[in-house]
N, C-alpha and C positions, 0 to 999 in steps of 0.2 A: 304252740309246739311245746313238748315237753321232752326231757331227756338230753344227753351228752352223746354224740356220736363219735366214736374214735375210729377212723378210717386207716389206721397204721402208717402215718406219716406219707399219706398219697395226696393227690390233688383234690380228693373228696373231703378233706378236713376244712376247705375253704367254702364249701358250697352249703346252701340251704335246703334242707330235706323237707318235704312236706306232701300232702295230698296232691295228686298230679293235677285232678280237676282244678282245684282251687288255686294252685300256682299259674296254671295256664290262664285262668280268668285274671290274676292279680296282674299278671305280666302282659296281657292282651296278646297272648300267642294262641293261634287257632290249632298249631300242630305240634308235634313233638320236635324238638330241634335236635336231640341226641339221645341215644339210647345206649347204656352201659351193660356189659354181661360179662361174666366169667364163664369159661370154658372148663369141662371136667379135665379136658387134656388140651395143653396149649399147642399140640402138634397139629390138631384138627382145625385151626384157625383158617388155613387157606382153603380148606373144604367148604367151611362154614362161610367164608366170604365169597366164594364162588356161587354156593347155593342161593345167599342172598342178592348177589348182584345180578344173577341171571333170572329172578322171579321178576315178570313184567309188571306184577302189580305194584311194585315199590321202586322208589327211586332213592337207592341207598348207597352210601360209599362207606364200606367197612375198612376200620384202621384200628392197629394196636394203640394203646393208650400212649405209649412213648412217642410213636409217630404222630399222633394228634398233638400232643403236648410241644413237641419240636416245632411243627407248622405254626402252633399258635404264638410261639416266643420268637419266632424267626422276625417279626417286624422289629421287636424291641431290641433284639440282638444287632439288627442292622442299624437302628437308631444309636444304640451305645456305640457301635463300632465308628459311625461317622462322627458323633460328638467327640469320642476320644482322639479321632484322627485331627478335627478341626482345633481340638485344645492343644494338642501337641504342636501343632503348626504355629499357634499363637504363642505358645511359650518358647518354642524354637526360635521363632523371630525376636522376642523379647530377649533372649539369651544372647542373639546375635548382636543385636542393638547394644546390649549392656557391655559385650566384649570390645565393640566397636567404641563406645564410649571410653572404657578403661584405656584402651590403646592409644586413643587420641589425647587423653590425659596423661599417658606415660610419656608421649612425644612432645607434649606441650610441657612438661615438667623437665625435659632435655634439652630444649631448645639452645640453651647456653652451652651445653656439652656438644651438641651436633654443630653449633657454629663455632666453637673451639676447635673442632676438628675438620670442619670445612675451610677454616683458614688457611693451614698450611697445605692444604691440596689433597685432604682425604676425600673421596668421593661419598656422596650420601648413601650408596649402596653398602659401603665399608663401615659406614656409621650406623647403618641397622645390620649389623653382621648377623650371621646364623646363630652365634651365642647368645644374642639377646632374643632371639625367636625360638631358641630351643625349650626352654621350659613352657611356653604357651603351646607349642605343637604337642609336646608329651603330656600335658594336661587334657588336651583336645581330643587326642586320640583315642583313649579308652571310652570317653564318652560319645564319640562317633561310632565307636564299634558296637557299643551297647545299643544305641538308638538304630543302628542299621539291623542288628538282630533283633530287636524288639518289634520293628515295623515290617519284618519279612513276613 
């Protein structure tokens, strides 16, 4: 092959162009797998599609280039979506476990204070008053909202 082909930032920039017969032999393909063409008027696509698909000599499926590439990338997009979901679940579980460890450490560091409050008759619920939970809840609310919006 000789030369540089510039396809104007389309999918054809990543392709190998050469003699059709040599390529078919090199890749061991007895038939053409796809044919690309450009119409003089893009509005005539439906008429050309009907004419090709109604021809009994050919088994053909005519598609626009954008539809073809959307179908080709569908599997990869689904894989990336599933991978992103799995990773977000793993990281979410890690964050929850980290928060639990932090809260347990907070309680463990306050055992003397809780014991002091429980001695004169203060209930354990009052020892963990809303005042002590206010900051963590206010910190978690924006993160939960952001995660909810992102996963919708």
